[in-house]
C-alpha positions in Angstrom: -21.4 17.7 3.7 -19.7 18.5 0.4 -21.3 20.7 -2.2 -21.8 18.0 -4.9 -22.9 20.5 -7.5 -19.8 22.7 -7.0 -17.5 19.7 -6.8 -18.8 18.2 -10.1 -19.1 21.5 -12.0 -17.4 22.0 -15.3 -14.1 23.9 -14.7 -13.5 27.2 -16.4 -10.2 27.4 -18.4 -7.4 29.1 -16.5 -5.9 32.3 -17.8 -4.0 31.9 -21.1 -0.5 30.6 -20.7 -1.0 30.3 -17.0 -0.8 34.0 -16.4 -1.2 35.1 -12.8 -0.3 31.5 -11.7 -3.7 30.2 -12.8 -3.9 26.4 -12.9 -6.7 23.9 -13.3 -7.6 21.6 -10.4 -5.0 19.1 -11.5 -2.2 21.7 -11.5 -1.9 22.4 -15.2 -1.9 25.8 -16.9 -4.4 24.8 -19.5 -8.1 24.1 -20.0 -9.4 20.8 -18.6 -10.5 19.8 -22.1 -6.8 20.1 -23.1 -5.6 18.0 -20.1 -5.4 14.3 -20.8 -5.8 12.1 -17.7 -5.5 8.3 -17.5 -7.8 7.0 -14.7 -6.7 3.7 -13.2 -10.0 1.9 -12.9 -10.1 -1.3 -10.7 -13.9 -1.7 -11.1 -14.5 -0.5 -7.5 -16.4 2.6 -6.2 -13.4 4.8 -5.6 -11.7 4.6 -8.9 -15.0 4.8 -10.7 -15.8 8.0 -8.9 -12.4 9.5 -9.9 -13.1 8.8 -13.5 -16.6 10.2 -13.4 -15.6 13.3 -11.4 -12.8 14.2 -13.8 -15.1 13.7 -16.8 -17.7 15.9 -15.2 -15.1 18.6 -14.7 -14.3 18.6 -18.4 -11.0 16.6 -18.5 -10.0 14.3 -21.4 -10.2 11.1 -19.5 -9.1 7.6 -20.6 -10.0 4.6 -18.3 -7.5 1.8 -18.0 -8.1 -1.5 -16.1 -5.3 -4.0 -15.4 -6.0 -7.7 -15.7 -3.7 -9.0 -13.0 -4.6 -12.7 -12.6 -6.6 -15.5 -14.1 -10.3 -14.7 -14.6 -11.5 -18.2 -13.7 -9.9 -18.1 -10.2 -10.7 -14.4 -9.7 -14.4 -14.6 -10.3 -14.7 -17.1 -7.4 -13.4 -14.5 -4.9 -15.8 -11.9 -3.6 -14.4 -8.5 -2.9 -11.3 -8.9 -5.1 -10.0 -6.2 -7.5 -8.7 -6.4 -11.0 -10.6 -9.7 -11.6 -13.2 -10.8 -14.1 -16.3 -9.1 -12.7 -14.4 -6.0 -11.8 -13.2 -5.6 -15.4 -16.8 -5.9 -16.5 -17.8 -3.2 -13.9 -15.1 -0.8 -15.0 -16.2 -1.2 -18.6 -19.8 -0.5 -17.7 -18.8 2.6 -15.8 -16.7 3.9 -18.7 -19.6 3.3 -21.1 -22.0 5.2 -18.8 -19.8 8.3 -18.3 -18.7 8.3 -21.9 -14.9 7.7 -21.8 -12.7 5.3 -23.8 -11.7 2.2 -21.8 -8.9 -0.3 -22.2 -8.0 -3.5 -20.5 -4.3 -4.2 -20.3 -3.0 -7.8 -19.7 -0.5 -7.4 -16.9 -0.9 -10.9 -15.6 2.7 -12.1 -16.2 4.1 -8.9 -14.7 1.9 -9.2 -11.7 2.9 -12.8 -11.1 6.6 -12.1 -11.5 6.8 -8.8 -9.5 4.1 -9.4 -6.8 3.0 -13.0 -6.4 6.5 -14.6 -6.8 7.9 -12.0 -4.3 5.0 -12.8 -1.9 5.9 -16.5 -1.9 9.6 -16.1 -1.6 9.3 -13.6 1.3 7.1 -16.0 3.2 9.5 -18.9 2.6 12.4 -16.8 4.0 10.5 -16.4 7.3 9.5 -12.8 6.7 6.0 -11.4 6.3 5.3 -9.9 2.9 3.2 -6.8 2.0 2.2 -7.4 -1.6 -0.1 -4.3 -1.9 3.1 -2.1 -1.5 4.9 -4.2 -4.2 1.9 -3.9 -6.5 1.8 -0.1 -6.2 5.6 0.1 -6.4 5.9 -2.0 -9.6 2.8 -2.7 -11.6 0.7 0.4 -10.9 3.2 3.2 -10.4 5.9 2.0 -12.7 4.4 -0.1 -15.6 1.0 1.6 -15.7 2.5 5.1 -15.3 4.8 4.4 -18.3 1.7 3.3 -20.3 -0.1 6.6 -19.3 2.8 8.6 -20.6 2.9 6.6 -23.8 -0.8 7.6 -24.3 0.2 11.3 -24.1 -1.5 11.8 -20.7 -0.5 14.7 -18.5 -1.1 12.7 -15.4 -2.3 9.4 -13.9 -5.2 9.6 -11.5 -6.0 6.9 -9.0 -8.7 6.3 -6.3 -6.3 6.0 -3.4 -7.0 7.9 -0.2 -3.9 10.0 0.1 -3.0 13.6 -0.7 -0.4 15.2 -3.0 0.4 18.7 -1.8 2.4 21.2 -3.9 4.9 22.9 -1.6 7.4 25.4 -3.1 7.3 23.8 -6.5 8.0 20.2 -5.2 5.1 17.9 -4.5 4.8 16.3 -1.1 2.9 13.1 0.0 0.5 13.7 2.8 -2.0 11.5 4.7 -5.6 11.5 3.6 -8.1 13.9 5.2 -10.2 10.9 6.3 -7.8 9.1 8.7 -10.0 6.0 8.7 -9.3 5.5 5.0 -5.7 6.8 4.8 -3.6 4.5 2.6 -0.2 6.1 3.2 1.2 2.9 4.7 0.8 1.2 1.3 2.0 4.1 -0.8 5.2 5.2 1.0 7.3 3.8 -1.9 5.9 6.4 -4.3 9.0 8.1 -5.6 9.4 11.9 -6.1 9.3 11.4 -9.9 6.2 9.4 -9.7 4.6 11.9 -7.3 5.2 14.6 -9.8 3.0 12.7 -12.3 0.3 11.0 -10.2 -2.9 12.7 -8.8 -5.2 11.5 -6.0 -8.6 13.3 -6.4 -10.2 11.6 -3.4 -7.5 12.6 -0.8 -9.6 15.3 0.7 -12.9 13.4 0.8 -14.4 11.0 3.4 -15.7 7.7 2.1 -19.3 8.6 2.8 -19.1 11.5 0.4 -17.4 9.4 -2.2 -20.4 7.0 -2.0 -22.7 10.1 -2.3 -20.8 11.1 -5.5 -21.2 7.5 -6.9 -25.0 7.8 -6.3 -25.0 11.3 -7.8 -23.4 10.0 -11.0 -25.8 7.0 -10.9 -22.8 4.6 -11.2 -23.6 0.9 -11.5 -21.1 0.2 -8.8 -22.4 2.8 -6.3 -23.5 0.1 -3.8 -20.6 -2.3 -4.5 -18.7 -3.4 -1.3 -15.1 -2.4 -0.8 -12.4 -5.0 -1.7 -11.1 -6.9 1.3 -7.8 -8.7 2.0 -5.1 -9.4 -0.6 -6.7 -9.6 -4.1 -5.0 -12.8 -5.2 -5.4 -14.7 -1.9 -8.7 -16.7 -1.9 -10.4 -16.7 1.5 -7.4 -15.3 3.2 -5.3 -18.5 2.9 -1.8 -17.2 2.4 -0.3 -20.7 2.8 -2.3 -22.1 0.0 -1.1 -19.5 -2.4 2.6 -20.1 -1.4 2.2 -23.8 -1.7 0.7 -23.4 -5.2 3.5 -21.2 -6.3 6.2 -23.1 -4.5 5.2 -26.8 -4.4 6.6 -28.6 -1.4 7.1 -25.4 0.6 5.0 -26.7 3.5 7.8 -28.7 5.2 7.3 -29.1 8.9 9.6 -28.5 11.8 9.8 -27.7 15.5 8.0 -25.2 17.6 10.6 -24.1 20.1 10.4 -22.0 23.3 12.9 -19.2 23.9 14.4 -21.3 26.7 15.2 -24.1 24.2 12.3 -26.5 24.9 10.7 -28.2 21.9 6.9 -27.7 22.5 5.5 -29.3 19.4 5.6 -29.6 15.6 4.4 -27.3 12.8 3.5 -27.9 9.2 5.6 -25.2 7.7 6.9 -21.7 8.6 4.6 -20.3 5.9 1.7 -20.7 8.3 3.2 -18.3 10.9 4.0 -14.6 11.4 5.5 -12.6 14.2 3.0 -11.8 17.0 0.7 -14.7 16.1 -0.9 -16.3 19.1 -3.8 -18.4 17.8 -3.3 -21.7 15.9 -0.1 -22.7 17.6 -1.6 -26.0 18.8 0.6 -26.3 21.8 -0.6 -26.7 25.4 1.2 -24.6 28.0 0.0 -22.8 31.1 0.8 -19.3 29.8 -0.1 -17.6 26.5 2.7 -17.8 24.0 3.3 -15.8 20.8 5.5 -16.3 17.7 8.5 -14.1 18.4 10.9 -15.4 15.7 10.8 -17.5 12.6 14.0 -19.4 11.8 13.3 -20.4 8.2 16.7 -22.1 7.4 16.3 -24.4 10.4 12.5 -24.7 10.0 11.9 -23.5 13.6 9.0 -21.4 14.9 10.2 -19.7 18.1 7.6 -18.8 20.7 7.7 -16.8 24.0 5.8 -14.5 26.3 4.3 -11.2 25.0 7.1 -9.1 26.4 9.5 -10.9 24.0 7.7 -9.2 21.1 9.1 -5.8 22.2 11.4 -4.2 19.7 13.9 -1.5 20.4 14.9 -0.7 16.8 14.7 -2.0 13.3 16.8 -1.7 10.1 15.3 -0.9 6.7 16.1 -1.8 3.1 14.6 -0.6 -0.3 14.1 2.8 1.3 12.2 5.6 -0.4 13.1 9.0 1.2 10.6 11.8 0.6 11.8 14.2 3.3 13.9 17.3 2.9 17.6 16.7 2.1 18.8 13.2 1.8 18.4 10.1 3.9 22.1 9.8 5.0 22.0 13.4 6.4 18.7 12.6 8.2 20.2 9.5 9.8 23.4 11.3 10.8 21.3 14.0 12.5 19.2 11.4 14.3 16.1 13.1 12.9 12.9 12.6 15.0 10.1 10.8 13.1 6.9 9.0 13.8 7.2 5.4 12.7 4.4 3.0 11.7 5.2 -0.7 11.4 1.7 -2.1 10.6 -1.2 -0.5 8.6 -3.6 -0.8 11.6 -1.2 0.6 14.2 -0.7 4.2 15.1 2.9 5.5 14.4 5.2 5.9 17.4 7.9 8.5 18.2 11.3 7.4 17.0 14.6 8.6 15.6 16.4 7.8 12.5 20.0 6.6 12.9 22.2 3.6 12.1 22.7 0.1 13.3 26.1 -0.8 12.0 26.1 0.5 8.5 22.3 0.0 8.0 19.8 2.9 8.2 17.7 2.2 11.3 14.7 3.5 13.2 15.2 3.6 17.0 11.9 3.8 19.0 11.7 6.2 21.9 10.0 3.5 23.9 9.5 0.0 22.4 7.3 -1.3 19.6 5.5 -4.7 19.7 5.4 -7.5 17.1 7.6 -5.9 14.4 7.9 -8.4 11.5 10.7 -8.6 9.0 9.4 -8.0 5.4 6.6 -5.6 6.5 6.9 -1.8 5.9 8.1 0.9 8.3 6.6 4.2 7.2 7.9 7.5 8.5 5.9 10.6 9.2 6.6 14.2 10.2 6.4 14.4 14.0 5.8 18.1 14.1 2.0 18.1 13.7 1.8 18.0 9.9 0.4 15.1 7.8 3.5 14.8 5.7 4.9 11.3 4.8 8.7 11.3 5.0 9.1 7.9 3.2 9.8 4.5 4.5 11.3 1.1 3.7 10.9 -2.6 4.2 11.9 -4.0 7.6 15.2 -6.0 7.1 15.9 -6.9 10.7 14.9 -6.1 14.2 16.8 -5.3 17.4 14.9 -6.8 20.2 14.4 -5.2 23.6 14.5 -8.8 25.0 18.2 -9.8 25.4 17.2 -13.4 24.7 16.4 -12.5 21.1 19.4 -10.4 20.4 21.7 -11.7 17.7 
């Protein structure tokens, strides 16, 4: 168990002018009271504990909550973040711990940069990952700029991930609590952003974060964690896409790999790679979605072995490893590659497929979906994140699916 009293104690000021390399716990050579921190407050337990913890340690904390979508719709959804009740909760926490709190209307930015991209990605036959886009744009770009405008030395968030200073250059590492690690959703954090952002919960398990919330007597101490995508009511992705893109649910054929038409569907937006349930086709053997041909409105199905992927190409790549990405690909650098947030990373090598940077699996991966993220980790026993990108295409192990 953590020593709560030690963790929440007021920090002494480091030596004047940072002599002897003395730094405060956020890495600055000045007293906590002289270190301004913007705490991103979603209204949940994690971000509330971050704000309370930094305030207890003596930092000059400003709480900021982003309004990302319509209050009326948001209040209806339990477990959402950045919605009406959550803004109210963040304000109550700020009042209790005695910090200023501001709500910024980012609704139009969120709709344009996250929700519109979500709809268009689904319509293209790919599977979007909006939490990455949100971190990449609204939170670690727009909010970070606002924090700098407020004169803050850093932006602190409640994410479970670690920032490690190594030889003067910060590295991104997995959280100490593997069950809470959010590295899959934060691979797009750039080196410049990493220099400015802090993650105070990266070394703590969730149970101890809850204990801290109770220690600070926060009104959100027993609040459930948010679930699913914040702007998707009841997990219905298709409803959101149809609302943003009216008429997008056009039907088409469900086609077997061997060319047989097995049935009809109500729109490719209802399907994703690896899906088995809800196909509504009667065959003797279990079938899975192995390909989505959006231009021809076809959902292609086949046996499970057809999901095996030999390699994938990436786009919008963020490289956090040593040197540059081109050199790493030329050297066929070994990595561990994760293609879904719930799946363990597998041994692979960087390289090329044509002119595109690619990840070649040592064996084969299953159910790799275009539009999802491929996150790269150090294979040599460390917890370092080397970067990642969005999956642009796949190279199937099954010859029937090769382009």
